[in-house]
Backbone and ligand atoms as CSV (ligand in chain L), in Angstrom:
chain,resi,resn,atom,element,x,y,z
A,1,MET,N,N,-9.223,7.429,5.695
A,1,MET,CA,C,-10.337,6.519,5.891
A,1,MET,C,C,-10.859,6.743,7.300
A,2,VAL,N,N,-12.126,7.121,7.407
A,2,VAL,CA,C,-12.666,7.506,8.719
A,2,VAL,C,C,-13.983,6.772,9.005
A,3,CYS,N,N,-14.082,6.219,10.223
A,3,CYS,CA,C,-15.360,5.667,10.700
A,3,CYS,C,C,-15.570,6.146,12.132
A,4,LEU,N,N,-16.417,5.468,12.880
A,4,LEU,CA,C,-16.703,5.929,14.241
A,4,LEU,C,C,-15.619,5.504,15.238
A,5,GLY,N,N,-15.339,4.202,15.281
A,5,GLY,CA,C,-14.429,3.687,16.313
A,5,GLY,C,C,-12.985,3.527,15.871
A,6,ASN,N,N,-12.751,3.478,14.548
A,6,ASN,CA,C,-11.437,3.164,13.965
A,6,ASN,C,C,-10.948,1.780,14.410
A,7,ILE,N,N,-11.924,0.867,14.597
A,7,ILE,CA,C,-11.520,-0.517,14.890
A,7,ILE,C,C,-12.148,-1.535,13.938
A,8,CYS,N,N,-13.149,-1.132,13.139
A,8,CYS,CA,C,-13.755,-2.088,12.197
A,8,CYS,C,C,-13.582,-1.632,10.739
A,9,ARG,N,N,-14.379,-0.654,10.314
A,9,ARG,CA,C,-14.413,-0.319,8.886
A,9,ARG,C,C,-13.171,0.411,8.386
A,10,SER,N,N,-12.781,1.485,9.063
A,10,SER,CA,C,-11.676,2.286,8.513
A,10,SER,C,C,-10.295,1.615,8.599
A,11,PRO,N,N,-9.987,0.852,9.676
A,11,PRO,CA,C,-8.691,0.148,9.625
A,11,PRO,C,C,-8.677,-0.924,8.543
A,12,LEU,N,N,-9.860,-1.523,8.273
A,12,LEU,CA,C,-9.939,-2.499,7.185
A,12,LEU,C,C,-9.624,-1.802,5.858
A,13,ALA,N,N,-10.229,-0.634,5.650
A,13,ALA,CA,C,-9.957,0.119,4.413
A,13,ALA,C,C,-8.475,0.493,4.332
A,14,GLU,N,N,-7.889,0.894,5.463
A,14,GLU,CA,C,-6.458,1.231,5.466
A,14,GLU,C,C,-5.617,0.012,5.109
A,15,GLY,N,N,-5.923,-1.134,5.743
A,15,GLY,CA,C,-5.138,-2.356,5.513
A,15,GLY,C,C,-5.231,-2.832,4.066
A,16,ILE,N,N,-6.425,-2.757,3.499
A,16,ILE,CA,C,-6.599,-3.175,2.103
A,16,ILE,C,C,-5.863,-2.215,1.172
A,17,MET,N,N,-5.962,-0.916,1.446
A,17,MET,CA,C,-5.250,0.071,0.629
A,17,MET,C,C,-3.742,-0.151,0.706
A,18,LEU,N,N,-3.222,-0.384,1.915
A,18,LEU,CA,C,-1.774,-0.603,2.072
A,18,LEU,C,C,-1.327,-1.809,1.255
A,19,ASP,N,N,-2.156,-2.856,1.246
A,19,ASP,CA,C,-1.838,-4.062,0.486
A,19,ASP,C,C,-1.823,-3.757,-1.019
A,20,LEU,N,N,-2.832,-3.042,-1.500
A,20,LEU,CA,C,-2.902,-2.728,-2.936
A,20,LEU,C,C,-1.792,-1.752,-3.350
A,21,ILE,N,N,-1.505,-0.789,-2.469
A,21,ILE,CA,C,-0.448,0.194,-2.744
A,21,ILE,C,C,0.891,-0.515,-2.899
A,22,SER,N,N,1.128,-1.476,-1.999
A,22,SER,CA,C,2.393,-2.208,-2.053
A,22,SER,C,C,2.441,-3.124,-3.283
A,23,LYS,N,N,1.344,-3.821,-3.576
A,23,LYS,CA,C,1.319,-4.723,-4.733
A,23,LYS,C,C,1.523,-3.989,-6.045
A,24,HIS,N,N,0.926,-2.797,-6.157
A,24,HIS,CA,C,0.942,-2.081,-7.438
A,24,HIS,C,C,1.891,-0.878,-7.436
A,25,GLN,N,N,2.647,-0.741,-6.330
A,25,GLN,CA,C,3.617,0.362,-6.236
A,25,GLN,C,C,2.970,1.711,-6.546
A,26,LEU,N,N,1.886,2.018,-5.848
A,26,LEU,CA,C,1.134,3.246,-6.142
A,26,LEU,C,C,1.631,4.412,-5.297
A,27,PRO,N,N,1.584,5.636,-5.855
A,27,PRO,CA,C,2.087,6.817,-5.139
A,27,PRO,C,C,1.036,7.426,-4.206
A,28,ILE,N,N,0.548,6.628,-3.273
A,28,ILE,CA,C,-0.498,7.116,-2.362
A,28,ILE,C,C,-0.080,6.838,-0.924
A,29,GLU,N,N,-0.411,7.780,-0.042
A,29,GLU,CA,C,-0.265,7.536,1.394
A,29,GLU,C,C,-1.659,7.384,1.970
A,30,VAL,N,N,-1.807,6.481,2.906
A,30,VAL,CA,C,-3.130,6.266,3.502
A,30,VAL,C,C,-3.011,6.144,5.015
A,31,ASP,N,N,-4.062,6.592,5.709
A,31,ASP,CA,C,-4.127,6.424,7.153
A,31,ASP,C,C,-5.606,6.289,7.504
A,32,SER,N,N,-5.905,5.929,8.738
A,32,SER,CA,C,-7.306,5.873,9.140
A,32,SER,C,C,-7.463,6.452,10.538
A,33,ALA,N,N,-8.699,6.835,10.856
A,33,ALA,CA,C,-8.997,7.440,12.157
A,33,ALA,C,C,-10.479,7.238,12.456
A,34,GLY,N,N,-10.834,7.435,13.722
A,34,GLY,CA,C,-12.235,7.378,14.127
A,34,GLY,C,C,-12.687,8.757,14.579
A,35,THR,N,N,-13.977,9.023,14.452
A,35,THR,CA,C,-14.469,10.317,14.935
A,35,THR,C,C,-14.591,10.308,16.454
A,36,SER,N,N,-14.744,9.135,17.055
A,36,SER,CA,C,-14.891,9.033,18.510
A,36,SER,C,C,-13.532,8.792,19.182
A,37,ASN,N,N,-13.550,8.937,20.504
A,37,ASN,CA,C,-12.342,8.629,21.281
A,37,ASN,C,C,-12.479,7.276,21.980
A,38,TYR,N,N,-13.481,6.480,21.604
A,38,TYR,CA,C,-13.818,5.262,22.347
A,38,TYR,C,C,-12.671,4.244,22.403
A,39,HIS,N,N,-11.911,4.130,21.324
A,39,HIS,CA,C,-10.975,2.997,21.223
A,39,HIS,C,C,-9.528,3.430,20.960
A,40,ILE,N,N,-9.202,4.658,21.295
A,40,ILE,CA,C,-7.863,5.189,21.020
A,40,ILE,C,C,-6.783,4.235,21.542
A,41,GLY,N,N,-5.817,3.924,20.694
A,41,GLY,CA,C,-4.684,3.078,21.086
A,41,GLY,C,C,-4.937,1.590,20.940
A,42,GLU,N,N,-6.183,1.220,20.649
A,42,GLU,CA,C,-6.508,-0.221,20.558
A,42,GLU,C,C,-6.222,-0.786,19.172
A,43,MET,N,N,-6.011,-2.100,19.139
A,43,MET,CA,C,-5.926,-2.810,17.867
A,43,MET,C,C,-7.322,-2.882,17.255
A,44,PRO,N,N,-7.405,-3.173,15.945
A,44,PRO,CA,C,-8.724,-3.375,15.348
A,44,PRO,C,C,-9.479,-4.483,16.076
A,45,ASP,N,N,-10.805,-4.445,15.946
A,45,ASP,CA,C,-11.687,-5.461,16.527
A,45,ASP,C,C,-11.221,-6.854,16.096
A,46,LYS,N,N,-11.221,-7.810,17.044
A,46,LYS,CA,C,-10.770,-9.188,16.761
A,46,LYS,C,C,-11.466,-9.784,15.550
A,47,ARG,N,N,-12.786,-9.513,15.445
A,47,ARG,CA,C,-13.561,-10.104,14.347
A,47,ARG,C,C,-13.117,-9.525,13.002
A,48,THR,N,N,-12.734,-8.266,12.999
A,48,THR,CA,C,-12.227,-7.639,11.763
A,48,THR,C,C,-10.856,-8.219,11.415
A,49,ILE,N,N,-10.013,-8.393,12.446
A,49,ILE,CA,C,-8.668,-8.954,12.229
A,49,ILE,C,C,-8.775,-10.360,11.635
A,50,VAL,N,N,-9.644,-11.198,12.235
A,50,VAL,CA,C,-9.780,-12.592,11.789
A,50,VAL,C,C,-10.310,-12.640,10.359
A,51,ASN,N,N,-11.315,-11.825,10.075
A,51,ASN,CA,C,-11.891,-11.819,8.722
A,51,ASN,C,C,-10.873,-11.343,7.689
A,52,ALA,N,N,-10.158,-10.265,8.002
A,52,ALA,CA,C,-9.176,-9.729,7.040
A,52,ALA,C,C,-8.060,-10.750,6.791
A,53,LYS,N,N,-7.667,-11.453,7.869
A,53,LYS,CA,C,-6.588,-12.446,7.742
A,53,LYS,C,C,-6.963,-13.568,6.774
A,54,LYS,N,N,-8.250,-13.942,6.771
A,54,LYS,CA,C,-8.746,-14.953,5.823
A,54,LYS,C,C,-8.493,-14.526,4.391
A,55,HIS,N,N,-8.445,-13.214,4.180
A,55,HIS,CA,C,-8.226,-12.667,2.835
A,55,HIS,C,C,-6.774,-12.209,2.641
A,56,GLY,N,N,-5.904,-12.603,3.562
A,56,GLY,CA,C,-4.482,-12.293,3.409
A,56,GLY,C,C,-4.071,-10.892,3.816
A,57,ILE,N,N,-4.928,-10.206,4.567
A,57,ILE,CA,C,-4.616,-8.838,5.005
A,57,ILE,C,C,-4.337,-8.839,6.507
A,58,ASP,N,N,-3.165,-8.321,6.900
A,58,ASP,CA,C,-2.777,-8.285,8.309
A,58,ASP,C,C,-3.076,-6.907,8.902
A,59,LEU,N,N,-4.019,-6.865,9.832
A,59,LEU,CA,C,-4.385,-5.568,10.434
A,59,LEU,C,C,-3.761,-5.378,11.812
A,60,THR,N,N,-2.979,-6.362,12.273
A,60,THR,CA,C,-2.494,-6.295,13.664
A,60,THR,C,C,-1.529,-5.136,13.956
A,61,PRO,N,N,-0.802,-4.575,12.956
A,61,PRO,CA,C,0.056,-3.437,13.301
A,61,PRO,C,C,-0.723,-2.134,13.530
A,62,LEU,N,N,-1.999,-2.086,13.176
A,62,LEU,CA,C,-2.750,-0.823,13.220
A,62,LEU,C,C,-3.273,-0.521,14.627
A,63,ARG,N,N,-3.304,0.752,14.981
A,63,ARG,CA,C,-3.822,1.189,16.286
A,63,ARG,C,C,-4.799,2.339,16.064
A,64,ALA,N,N,-5.883,2.330,16.841
A,64,ALA,CA,C,-6.930,3.337,16.654
A,64,ALA,C,C,-6.469,4.716,17.118
A,65,ARG,N,N,-6.882,5.723,16.368
A,65,ARG,CA,C,-6.658,7.112,16.786
A,65,ARG,C,C,-7.910,7.913,16.431
A,66,GLN,N,N,-7.974,9.115,16.974
A,66,GLN,CA,C,-9.131,9.970,16.718
A,66,GLN,C,C,-8.821,10.960,15.611
A,67,PHE,N,N,-9.801,11.208,14.742
A,67,PHE,CA,C,-9.645,12.211,13.688
A,67,PHE,C,C,-9.471,13.582,14.335
A,68,VAL,N,N,-8.500,14.363,13.802
A,68,VAL,CA,C,-8.259,15.714,14.331
A,68,VAL,C,C,-8.269,16.720,13.176
A,69,ALA,N,N,-8.506,17.986,13.491
A,69,ALA,CA,C,-8.591,19.043,12.468
A,69,ALA,C,C,-7.327,19.082,11.614
A,70,GLN,N,N,-6.182,18.757,12.213
A,70,GLN,CA,C,-4.893,18.742,11.507
A,70,GLN,C,C,-4.903,17.769,10.318
A,71,ASP,N,N,-5.763,16.741,10.381
A,71,ASP,CA,C,-5.847,15.779,9.270
A,71,ASP,C,C,-6.258,16.464,7.967
A,72,TYR,N,N,-6.963,17.569,8.071
A,72,TYR,CA,C,-7.335,18.317,6.863
A,72,TYR,C,C,-6.091,18.859,6.153
A,73,ASN,N,N,-5.068,19.188,6.908
A,73,ASN,CA,C,-3.830,19.694,6.290
A,73,ASN,C,C,-3.003,18.553,5.717
A,74,ALA,N,N,-3.087,17.391,6.352
A,74,ALA,CA,C,-2.207,16.278,5.990
A,74,ALA,C,C,-2.695,15.476,4.786
A,75,PHE,N,N,-4.007,15.524,4.490
A,75,PHE,CA,C,-4.558,14.644,3.449
A,75,PHE,C,C,-5.339,15.416,2.389
A,76,ASP,N,N,-5.324,14.884,1.155
A,76,ASP,CA,C,-6.033,15.515,0.037
A,76,ASP,C,C,-7.495,15.093,-0.015
A,77,VAL,N,N,-7.738,13.840,0.396
A,77,VAL,CA,C,-9.108,13.312,0.374
A,77,VAL,C,C,-9.385,12.638,1.711
A,78,ILE,N,N,-10.561,12.878,2.252
A,78,ILE,CA,C,-10.966,12.236,3.500
A,78,ILE,C,C,-12.229,11.427,3.209
A,79,TYR,N,N,-12.063,10.100,3.216
A,79,TYR,CA,C,-13.190,9.213,2.938
A,79,TYR,C,C,-13.859,8.815,4.229
A,80,VAL,N,N,-15.161,9.068,4.306
A,80,VAL,CA,C,-15.927,8.690,5.493
A,80,VAL,C,C,-16.851,7.522,5.154
A,81,MET,N,N,-17.076,6.648,6.138
A,81,MET,CA,C,-17.817,5.410,5.885
A,81,MET,C,C,-19.323,5.602,5.905
A,82,ASP,N,N,-19.814,6.574,6.684
A,82,ASP,CA,C,-21.272,6.799,6.695
A,82,ASP,C,C,-21.593,8.282,6.910
A,83,ASN,N,N,-22.874,8.587,6.851
A,83,ASN,CA,C,-23.311,9.993,6.930
A,83,ASN,C,C,-23.045,10.609,8.299
A,84,SER,N,N,-23.106,9.783,9.327
A,84,SER,CA,C,-22.829,10.293,10.661
A,84,SER,C,C,-21.347,10.704,10.774
A,85,ASN,N,N,-20.455,9.865,10.222
A,85,ASN,CA,C,-19.026,10.227,10.181
A,85,ASN,C,C,-18.840,11.523,9.402
A,86,TYR,N,N,-19.591,11.645,8.298
A,86,TYR,CA,C,-19.497,12.842,7.445
A,86,TYR,C,C,-19.798,14.096,8.268
A,87,ASN,N,N,-20.907,14.045,8.998
A,87,ASN,CA,C,-21.310,15.209,9.795
A,87,ASN,C,C,-20.275,15.530,10.874
A,88,ASN,N,N,-19.724,14.509,11.514
A,88,ASN,CA,C,-18.733,14.730,12.569
A,88,ASN,C,C,-17.429,15.315,12.027
A,89,VAL,N,N,-17.013,14.841,10.861
A,89,VAL,CA,C,-15.751,15.301,10.270
A,89,VAL,C,C,-15.905,16.744,9.748
A,90,ILE,N,N,-17.059,17.019,9.152
A,90,ILE,CA,C,-17.322,18.360,8.609
A,90,ILE,C,C,-17.303,19.420,9.720
A,91,THR,N,N,-17.727,19.025,10.907
A,91,THR,CA,C,-17.741,19.951,12.053
A,91,THR,C,C,-16.352,20.508,12.335
A,92,LEU,N,N,-15.302,19.732,12.013
A,92,LEU,CA,C,-13.929,20.172,12.304
A,92,LEU,C,C,-13.274,20.914,11.136
A,93,ALA,N,N,-14.017,21.089,10.036
A,93,ALA,CA,C,-13.441,21.786,8.878
A,93,ALA,C,C,-13.246,23.268,9.197
A,94,LYS,N,N,-12.111,23.833,8.701
A,94,LYS,CA,C,-11.799,25.229,8.978
A,94,LYS,C,C,-12.366,26.148,7.895
A,95,ASN,N,N,-12.562,25.605,6.696
A,95,ASN,CA,C,-13.021,26.426,5.565
A,95,ASN,C,C,-13.631,25.535,4.480
A,96,GLU,N,N,-14.018,26.164,3.381
A,96,GLU,CA,C,-14.696,25.416,2.312
A,96,GLU,C,C,-13.760,24.421,1.640
A,97,SER,N,N,-12.484,24.767,1.585
A,97,SER,CA,C,-11.539,23.857,0.930
A,97,SER,C,C,-11.364,22.578,1.758
A,98,ASP,N,N,-11.407,22.695,3.080
A,98,ASP,CA,C,-11.418,21.503,3.944
A,98,ASP,C,C,-12.668,20.670,3.652
A,99,LYS,N,N,-13.809,21.321,3.637
A,99,LYS,CA,C,-15.085,20.605,3.449
A,99,LYS,C,C,-15.107,19.840,2.136
A,100,ALA,N,N,-14.488,20.424,1.101
A,100,ALA,CA,C,-14.498,19.790,-0.223
A,100,ALA,C,C,-13.679,18.496,-0.254
A,101,LYS,N,N,-12.835,18.303,0.745
A,101,LYS,CA,C,-12.020,17.076,0.793
A,101,LYS,C,C,-12.798,15.864,1.298
A,102,VAL,N,N,-13.937,16.096,1.924
A,102,VAL,CA,C,-14.654,15.007,2.580
A,102,VAL,C,C,-15.629,14.330,1.615
A,103,LYS,N,N,-15.464,13.018,1.423
A,103,LYS,CA,C,-16.325,12.277,0.497
A,103,LYS,C,C,-16.800,10.999,1.164
A,104,LEU,N,N,-18.018,10.605,0.850
A,104,LEU,CA,C,-18.473,9.275,1.265
A,104,LEU,C,C,-17.645,8.259,0.490
A,105,PHE,N,N,-17.048,7.323,1.206
A,105,PHE,CA,C,-16.202,6.289,0.608
A,105,PHE,C,C,-16.922,5.591,-0.557
A,106,LEU,N,N,-18.195,5.248,-0.349
A,106,LEU,CA,C,-18.910,4.485,-1.388
A,106,LEU,C,C,-19.339,5.343,-2.578
A,107,SER,N,N,-19.105,6.656,-2.511
A,107,SER,CA,C,-19.408,7.481,-3.690
A,107,SER,C,C,-18.467,7.119,-4.839
A,108,GLU,N,N,-17.360,6.441,-4.522
A,108,GLU,CA,C,-16.416,5.996,-5.565
A,108,GLU,C,C,-16.894,4.720,-6.260
A,109,ASN,N,N,-17.880,4.033,-5.656
A,109,ASN,CA,C,-18.272,2.702,-6.132
A,109,ASN,C,C,-19.659,2.726,-6.779
A,110,LYS,N,N,-19.656,2.838,-8.102
A,110,LYS,CA,C,-20.940,2.949,-8.811
A,110,LYS,C,C,-21.665,1.597,-8.878
A,111,HIS,N,N,-20.957,0.497,-8.559
A,111,HIS,CA,C,-21.593,-0.826,-8.613
A,111,HIS,C,C,-22.384,-1.134,-7.347
A,112,SER,N,N,-22.149,-0.371,-6.292
A,112,SER,CA,C,-22.774,-0.685,-5.012
A,112,SER,C,C,-24.156,-0.056,-4.884
A,113,ASN,N,N,-25.068,-0.809,-4.285
A,113,ASN,CA,C,-26.400,-0.259,-4.009
A,113,ASN,C,C,-26.407,0.526,-2.698
A,114,PHE,N,N,-25.344,0.354,-1.915
A,114,PHE,CA,C,-25.245,1.062,-0.636
A,114,PHE,C,C,-24.632,2.445,-0.843
A,115,THR,N,N,-25.021,3.400,-0.007
A,115,THR,CA,C,-24.310,4.687,0.007
A,115,THR,C,C,-23.406,4.774,1.233
A,116,GLU,N,N,-23.711,3.945,2.270
A,116,GLU,CA,C,-22.903,3.938,3.486
A,116,GLU,C,C,-22.371,2.526,3.734
A,117,VAL,N,N,-21.170,2.420,4.293
A,117,VAL,CA,C,-20.647,1.106,4.691
A,117,VAL,C,C,-21.311,0.757,6.024
A,118,PRO,N,N,-22.093,-0.355,6.063
A,118,PRO,CA,C,-22.795,-0.673,7.308
A,118,PRO,C,C,-21.824,-0.977,8.437
A,119,ASP,N,N,-22.208,-0.544,9.644
A,119,ASP,CA,C,-21.359,-0.778,10.808
A,119,ASP,C,C,-21.541,-2.223,11.275
A,120,PRO,N,N,-20.487,-3.054,11.228
A,120,PRO,CA,C,-20.649,-4.470,11.580
A,120,PRO,C,C,-20.528,-4.725,13.079
A,121,TYR,N,N,-20.209,-3.683,13.865
A,121,TYR,CA,C,-19.791,-3.845,15.268
A,121,TYR,C,C,-20.797,-4.613,16.115
A,122,PHE,N,N,-22.089,-4.312,15.952
A,122,PHE,CA,C,-23.098,-4.942,16.802
A,122,PHE,C,C,-23.742,-6.169,16.152
A,123,GLY,N,N,-23.231,-6.601,15.008
A,123,GLY,CA,C,-23.832,-7.722,14.293
A,123,GLY,C,C,-22.992,-8.986,14.326
A,124,GLY,N,N,-23.357,-9.951,13.472
A,124,GLY,CA,C,-22.665,-11.236,13.427
A,124,GLY,C,C,-21.518,-11.255,12.435
A,125,GLU,N,N,-20.940,-12.468,12.306
A,125,GLU,CA,C,-19.736,-12.648,11.483
A,125,GLU,C,C,-19.979,-12.323,10.005
A,126,GLU,N,N,-21.204,-12.648,9.565
A,126,GLU,CA,C,-21.547,-12.424,8.159
A,126,GLU,C,C,-21.396,-10.948,7.790
A,127,GLY,N,N,-21.719,-10.083,8.746
A,127,GLY,CA,C,-21.607,-8.644,8.520
A,127,GLY,C,C,-20.166,-8.244,8.207
A,128,PHE,N,N,-19.220,-8.900,8.854
A,128,PHE,CA,C,-17.808,-8.566,8.642
A,128,PHE,C,C,-17.358,-8.973,7.240
A,129,GLU,N,N,-17.866,-10.118,6.770
A,129,GLU,CA,C,-17.522,-10.562,5.417
A,129,GLU,C,C,-18.149,-9.630,4.371
A,130,ASN,N,N,-19.401,-9.249,4.598
A,130,ASN,CA,C,-20.051,-8.322,3.659
A,130,ASN,C,C,-19.296,-7.001,3.584
A,131,VAL,N,N,-18.878,-6.507,4.756
A,131,VAL,CA,C,-18.128,-5.253,4.797
A,131,VAL,C,C,-16.786,-5.427,4.077
A,132,PHE,N,N,-16.149,-6.589,4.277
A,132,PHE,CA,C,-14.870,-6.815,3.587
A,132,PHE,C,C,-15.053,-6.706,2.072
A,133,GLN,N,N,-16.077,-7.393,1.550
A,133,GLN,CA,C,-16.290,-7.407,0.089
A,133,GLN,C,C,-16.543,-5.990,-0.439
A,134,LEU,N,N,-17.374,-5.252,0.277
A,134,LEU,CA,C,-17.730,-3.888,-0.122
A,134,LEU,C,C,-16.509,-2.967,-0.083
A,135,VAL,N,N,-15.759,-3.052,1.002
A,135,VAL,CA,C,-14.591,-2.178,1.174
A,135,VAL,C,C,-13.493,-2.569,0.175
A,136,HIS,N,N,-13.303,-3.873,-0.030
A,136,HIS,CA,C,-12.256,-4.317,-0.961
A,136,HIS,C,C,-12.559,-3.852,-2.382
A,137,GLN,N,N,-13.797,-4.052,-2.816
A,137,GLN,CA,C,-14.190,-3.644,-4.170
A,137,GLN,C,C,-13.954,-2.131,-4.362
A,138,THR,N,N,-14.281,-1.359,-3.341
A,138,THR,CA,C,-14.161,0.089,-3.451
A,138,THR,C,C,-12.696,0.535,-3.420
A,139,CYS,N,N,-11.881,-0.111,-2.605
A,139,CYS,CA,C,-10.446,0.224,-2.568
A,139,CYS,C,C,-9.805,-0.056,-3.936
A,140,GLU,N,N,-10.237,-1.142,-4.574
A,140,GLU,CA,C,-9.684,-1.450,-5.906
A,140,GLU,C,C,-10.044,-0.352,-6.903
A,141,ILE,N,N,-11.266,0.140,-6.821
A,141,ILE,CA,C,-11.702,1.218,-7.728
A,141,ILE,C,C,-10.866,2.477,-7.473
A,142,ILE,N,N,-10.689,2.813,-6.199
A,142,ILE,CA,C,-9.893,4.010,-5.855
A,142,ILE,C,C,-8.464,3.843,-6.382
A,143,CYS,N,N,-7.875,2.670,-6.170
A,143,CYS,CA,C,-6.488,2.443,-6.593
A,143,CYS,C,C,-6.346,2.491,-8.113
A,144,ASN,N,N,-7.384,2.033,-8.821
A,144,ASN,CA,C,-7.320,2.068,-10.290
A,144,ASN,C,C,-7.140,3.490,-10.813
A,145,ASN,N,N,-7.612,4.477,-10.054
A,145,ASN,CA,C,-7.446,5.886,-10.454
A,145,ASN,C,C,-5.988,6.323,-10.420
A,146,TYR,N,N,-5.141,5.561,-9.734
A,146,TYR,CA,C,-3.739,5.965,-9.558
A,146,TYR,C,C,-2.776,5.104,-10.374
A,147,LYS,N,N,-3.315,4.142,-11.160
A,147,LYS,CA,C,-2.432,3.235,-11.899
A,147,LYS,C,C,-1.989,3.867,-13.206
L,1,LIG,P1,P,-16.259,1.200,13.379
L,1,LIG,O1,O,-17.245,0.308,14.302
L,1,LIG,O2,O,-16.809,2.610,13.445
L,1,LIG,O3,O,-16.407,0.594,12.028
L,1,LIG,O4,O,-14.876,1.072,13.981
L,1,LIG,C1,C,-17.556,0.631,15.616
L,1,LIG,C2,C,-16.661,0.345,16.620
L,1,LIG,C3,C,-16.970,0.636,17.934
L,1,LIG,C4,C,-18.190,1.214,18.239
L,1,LIG,C5,C,-19.086,1.525,17.231
L,1,LIG,C6,C,-18.760,1.232,15.919
L,1,LIG,N1,N,-18.528,1.489,19.591
L,1,LIG,O5,O,-19.651,1.957,19.852
L,1,LIG,O6,O,-17.685,1.284,20.496
């Protein structure tokens, strides 16, 4: 799960996936990263933590890291939250097989009118709830593929 800062969208996706994986005992490993180095080592954004907690998801153990080329070797699928993340991640691909691993996260969600998960960082609280609903719905769809 990849976004820009690894403090709002992608740690939320990681936390929701970890919760669903544990609830349904699914054979998936998940991690998240940011394309930027802005927040390396930091906890998720307070507003994301508070919103996720309302829904029973604890994001406090997560720490931001930067996406690295090695992630292409470690993971089968790399979900990016928006087109800008897509372009940044593709830049680090070593070959066509790496590139084929990169997918827009919302491409899994046929019910959504959005193609990108909006960045809530510069907006209000409502944005965080909207992002939660969008990310949660999509994580459930992804997990259903593994049940
Ligand atoms: P994220 O949100 O990519 O969903 O983690 C952002 C977090 C930080 C910044 C931008 C977006 N920033 O510019 O610091």
